[in-house]
C-alpha positions in Angstrom: 0.0 0.0 0.0 1.1 3.5 -0.7 0.2 5.2 2.6 -0.6 8.8 3.1 0.8 8.8 6.6 3.4 10.6 8.6 4.8 7.8 10.8 7.8 9.8 12.1 7.3 7.9 15.4 8.4 4.7 13.8 11.8 6.2 13.0 12.2 7.5 16.5 11.6 4.2 18.3 13.3 1.8 15.8 16.5 0.3 17.1 19.9 1.1 15.6 21.3 -2.0 14.0 25.0 -3.0 14.2 26.9 -3.4 11.0 28.1 -6.8 10.0 31.6 -7.8 10.7 34.2 -6.5 8.2 35.1 -10.0 7.1 31.5 -10.9 6.3 29.8 -10.2 3.0 26.4 -8.5 2.5 24.1 -9.1 -0.4 21.3 -6.6 -1.4 17.7 -7.5 -2.0 15.4 -4.9 -3.5 11.9 -4.8 -1.8 9.2 -3.6 -4.1 9.5 -1.7 -7.4 10.6 0.5 -8.9 14.0 -0.1 -7.3 15.4 2.8 -5.2 18.3 4.8 -6.7 21.0 3.3 -4.4 20.1 -0.3 -5.1 22.1 -0.9 -8.2 18.9 -1.9 -10.1 17.5 1.6 -10.6 17.0 2.4 -14.3 17.2 -1.3 -15.4 13.5 -1.4 -16.1 11.1 1.4 -17.2 8.0 1.8 -14.9 4.7 3.4 -15.5 3.8 6.1 -13.0 0.9 4.1 -11.6 2.7 0.7 -11.6 4.3 -0.9 -8.6 5.6 -4.5 -7.9 5.1 -6.4 -4.7 8.1 -8.6 -4.9 11.6 -9.2 -3.6 14.5 -9.0 -6.2 16.1 -11.5 -6.3 13.4 -13.7 -4.8 15.9 -16.3 -3.4 19.3 -15.0 -2.3 22.1 -17.4 -1.4 24.8 -16.6 1.1 27.3 -18.3 3.4 26.8 -18.6 7.1 27.9 -15.5 8.9 27.1 -13.3 5.9 24.3 -10.7 5.9 21.4 -9.6 3.6 20.4 -5.9 3.3 16.9 -5.1 2.1 16.4 -1.8 0.3 12.9 -0.5 0.1 11.1 1.1 -2.8 9.8 4.5 -1.8 6.4 4.2 -3.3 4.9 1.6 -1.1 5.2 0.4 2.5 6.5 -3.1 3.1 7.8 -5.3 5.9 10.5 -8.1 5.8 9.3 -10.6 8.3 10.7 -14.0 9.3 8.2 -16.1 11.3 9.0 -18.6 14.0 8.9 -22.3 12.9 5.3 -23.3 12.7 3.9 -19.8 13.1 1.2 -18.9 10.6 1.1 -15.5 8.9 -0.5 -13.0 11.2 -2.8 -10.3 10.0 -1.3 -6.8 9.9 -4.1 -5.4 12.0 -6.3 -6.6 14.9 -9.5 -5.3 16.4 -9.0 -3.4 19.7 -12.3 -3.3 21.7 -10.5 -1.4 24.5 -9.9 1.6 22.1 -13.1 2.1 20.0 -13.3 4.6 17.3 -14.7 7.9 18.5 -15.3 11.5 17.3 -15.9 10.9 13.6 -18.6 13.2 12.2 -19.7 13.9 8.6 -20.3 17.1 6.7 -23.8 17.4 8.3 -22.2 17.1 11.7 -23.8 13.7 12.3 -21.7 10.8 13.8 -20.6 8.0 11.5 -21.9 4.6 12.3 -18.5 3.1 13.3 -18.1 5.3 16.4 -18.0 2.9 19.3 -16.8 0.0 17.2 -13.4 -1.6 18.0 -10.6 0.2 16.3 -8.2 -1.6 14.0 -4.8 -1.5 15.6 -1.4 -2.3 14.0 0.4 -4.4 16.8 3.8 -3.0 17.8 5.5 -6.3 16.8 4.2 -5.8 13.3 4.9 -2.1 13.0 8.4 -1.9 14.6 11.7 -3.7 14.2 11.9 -6.9 16.2 14.5 -9.6 16.9 17.9 -7.8 16.7 20.5 -7.7 13.9 21.1 -11.4 13.5 19.1 -14.6 13.3 19.4 -18.4 13.5 16.0 -18.8 11.8 14.2 -19.9 15.0 12.7 -16.6 16.2 10.3 -13.9 15.0 12.4 -11.2 13.2 10.8 -8.2 11.6 12.0 -5.1 9.8 8.8 -3.3 10.7 6.9 -1.0 8.4 9.4 0.6 6.0 7.7 4.1 6.2 8.6 6.9 6.7 12.4 6.8 6.3 12.6 3.6 4.2 15.8 2.8 5.9 17.6 -0.4 4.7 17.2 -3.4 6.9 20.3 -5.7 7.5 20.2 -9.1 9.0 23.1 -11.5 9.6 22.5 -15.3 9.4 24.2 -17.5 12.0 22.9 -21.0 10.9 22.7 -22.9 7.7 19.3 -23.6 6.2 16.7 -22.0 3.9 14.7 -19.3 5.6 11.5 -18.0 4.1 10.2 -14.5 4.8 7.2 -12.4 3.8 5.7 -9.0 3.8 2.9 -8.5 6.3 1.3 -5.7 4.2 1.0 -7.7 1.0 -0.3 -11.3 1.1 1.6 -13.5 -1.3 4.8 -11.3 -1.3 7.5 -13.7 -0.1 11.2 -14.5 -0.6 13.8 -16.8 1.0 17.4 -16.7 2.1 19.5 -19.9 1.5 22.4 -20.1 3.9 25.3 -22.5 3.0 28.2 -23.6 5.1 31.3 -21.3 5.1 33.4 -21.9 1.9 30.5 -23.2 -0.2 30.2 -21.5 -3.6 27.4 -19.0 -3.8 26.2 -16.8 -6.8 28.3 -13.8 -7.6 27.0 -10.2 -7.3 26.9 -10.2 -11.1 24.7 -13.3 -11.2 22.4 -12.0 -8.5 21.9 -8.7 -10.4 21.2 -10.5 -13.7 18.6 -12.7 -12.0 17.0 -9.7 -10.3 16.8 -7.7 -13.5 15.3 -10.7 -15.3 12.7 -11.1 -12.6 11.8 -7.4 -12.8 11.5 -7.5 -16.6 9.2 -10.5 -16.5 7.0 -8.7 -14.0 6.8 -5.5 -16.1 6.0 -7.5 -19.3 3.2 -9.2 -17.4 2.0 -5.7 -16.2 1.8 -4.5 -19.8 -0.4 -7.4 -20.8 -2.6 -6.9 -17.8 -3.1 -3.2 -18.6 -5.0 -4.2 -21.7 -8.1 -4.9 -19.7 -11.6 -3.6 -20.2 -14.2 -5.1 -17.8 -17.7 -5.8 -19.2 -21.0 -4.1 -18.3 -21.1 -1.7 -15.3 -18.0 -3.0 -13.7 -15.1 -1.0 -12.4 -12.0 -2.9 -11.2 -9.4 -1.5 -8.8 -6.1 -2.7 -10.2 -5.7 -5.6 -12.6 -3.0 -7.6 -10.9 -1.3 -11.0 -11.0 1.7 -12.2 -9.1 3.9 -9.3 -8.2 2.1 -6.8 -10.5 0.2 -4.0 -8.7 -1.6 -1.4 -10.9 -2.7 1.7 -9.0 -5.3 2.3 -11.7 -9.1 1.9 -12.1 -10.2 -0.1 -15.1 -11.9 1.8 -16.7 -10.9 5.2 -15.3 -14.1 6.8 -16.6 -17.6 5.3 -17.2 -20.9 6.6 -18.4 -24.2 5.1 -17.1 -27.9 6.0 -17.0 -29.8 7.4 -14.0 -30.7 4.7 -11.6 -28.1 2.2 -12.8 -25.7 0.4 -10.5 -21.9 0.1 -10.8 -20.1 -2.9 -9.2 -16.7 -1.9 -7.8 -14.2 -4.8 -7.2 -10.5 -5.6 -7.0 -8.6 -8.3 -8.7 -5.4 -8.2 -6.7 -4.3 -10.9 -4.2 -1.8 -8.5 -2.5 -3.4 -5.1 -2.7 -6.6 -3.6 -1.2 -8.5 -0.6 -2.5 -11.3 1.7 -1.6 -13.7 3.8 -3.7 -14.4 7.2 -2.2 -16.8 9.8 -3.6 -16.9 13.4 -2.5 -15.5 16.8 -3.3 -11.7 17.2 -3.0 -12.3 20.6 -1.3 -13.8 18.8 1.7 -11.3 17.2 4.0 -12.3 16.4 7.6 -9.3 16.8 10.0 -9.8 13.1 10.6 -9.4 12.4 6.8 -5.7 13.2 6.7 -3.8 10.0 7.3 -4.5 6.3 6.7 -2.8 5.5 10.0 -3.1 7.6 13.1 -0.2 7.8 15.6 -1.1 8.0 19.3 1.9 8.6 21.5 2.0 6.5 24.7 3.5 7.3 28.2 6.1 4.7 27.6 7.2 2.5 24.7 6.3 2.8 21.1 3.2 4.8 19.9 0.0 3.1 19.3 -1.0 2.9 15.6 -4.5 2.4 14.2 -6.1 2.5 10.8 -8.3 5.6 10.2 -11.9 4.5 10.3 -13.0 7.3 7.9 -10.6 5.9 5.3 -10.6 2.2 6.0 -14.2 1.6 6.8 -17.4 2.1 4.7 -19.2 5.4 5.2 -22.5 3.5 5.9 -23.4 0.1 7.2 -25.3 -0.5 4.0 -24.4 1.9 1.2 -27.4 4.0 0.1 -27.9 5.3 -3.5 -25.5 8.0 -4.4 -27.0 11.4 -4.9 -24.0 13.7 -4.8 -25.2 15.1 -1.5 -24.6 12.1 0.8 -23.5 13.0 4.3 -24.1 16.7 3.6 -21.2 17.0 1.1 -21.3 14.1 -1.2 -19.1 11.8 0.8 -19.5 8.1 0.2 -16.8 5.5 0.9 -17.0 1.8 0.1 -14.4 1.0 2.7 -11.7 -1.6 2.0 -12.4 -4.1 -0.8 -10.1 -7.1 -1.0 -10.0 -10.7 -2.4 -9.1 -12.4 0.9 -11.9 -14.9 1.7 -10.8 -14.9 5.4 -11.0 -11.2 5.9 -14.1 -9.1 6.8 -14.0 -6.7 3.8 -16.0 -7.8 0.8 -14.6 -8.6 -2.7 -17.0 -6.2 -4.3 -19.3 -3.3 -3.5 -22.2 -2.0 -5.6 -23.3 1.6 -5.8 -26.6 2.8 -7.3 -26.6 6.4 -8.8 -29.7 8.4 -8.1 -28.6 11.8 -9.6 -27.3 13.0 -12.9 -23.8 14.5 -13.1 -20.2 13.6 -13.2 -18.9 12.2 -9.9 -15.2 11.8 -9.2 -13.9 9.0 -7.0 -10.5 7.9 -5.6 -8.9 5.2 -3.6 -8.3 6.6 -0.2 -5.3 4.3 0.3 -3.4 5.0 -2.9 -3.2 8.8 -3.7 -3.5 9.5 -7.4 -5.7 6.4 -8.1 -8.8 8.2 -9.4 -11.7 7.8 -11.8 -15.2 9.2 -12.5 -18.7 8.1 -13.2 -20.9 10.2 -15.5 -24.7 9.7 -15.0 -26.9 10.7 -17.9 
């Protein structure tokens, strides 16, 4: 996700990591795409403005025991690099927090939103912030934390042989592995690693070009058109014309990305509509992080017809739409249009991802 959020508190509470020993080698893995300028892969593949990749490049890196891996983060999208304990299942990035319900959310007509009093969605500290130290034997939970806001590289030294799988907690399906061989065993050279990473990037971008040639049928609008690592921050189609009283079905196709559809004038911004994640300082320890209900949740328990004047100013939000069958958000949401005009919409999670519906 590309998060409109100032998480300066993450940088303040993240531990400082020791550099690996001078005799050890460090290999670089690029997290997300396009690659950052310092990665050595920047400029190897041309990216569209609204294209990103949820992948690790290269996907499997091979090192000797005692060596390190440094993950460098794309600056478009937030990721984690997370090694789970043996047998641990992938945790959700967020969890309901009944002890801290949503409160104080009002609309343009000064009426409270329905989700006031509902459990807030908290990002647990062990998911948001770095955990586990600067080295690992593959038996403990180790996490880079959310890469925003500084997108500082994450370096981890491996003290035991084996193959260790890791994942991104933000993007389901985004995974990689580190293969650790005994000292002295031959491993791929930096040139070989770079060639493999570039080939992986090029395959993903070629797939993205094919996926971009997508036109959904009937009154359907799809957020993204993704497969594998490909993440389009684009609505298909961007514009659509319908008749008064017709219904548009909004859905997503991505396994790793979530989207929302928000209608309302750009001039109206509630103070609560600023950040996807709100930061709440605590008397001790790291700040508490929670997803903003006004952005993350639907504007109504059941979406009413859209008139252009909903909630006093035309605000209507589908809330999160995703394809995960085990999560509460739906895979699609339908909106009926009860007024003529051209109505702009956007994804509240990914700035710049916009479209419009014209009702005749």
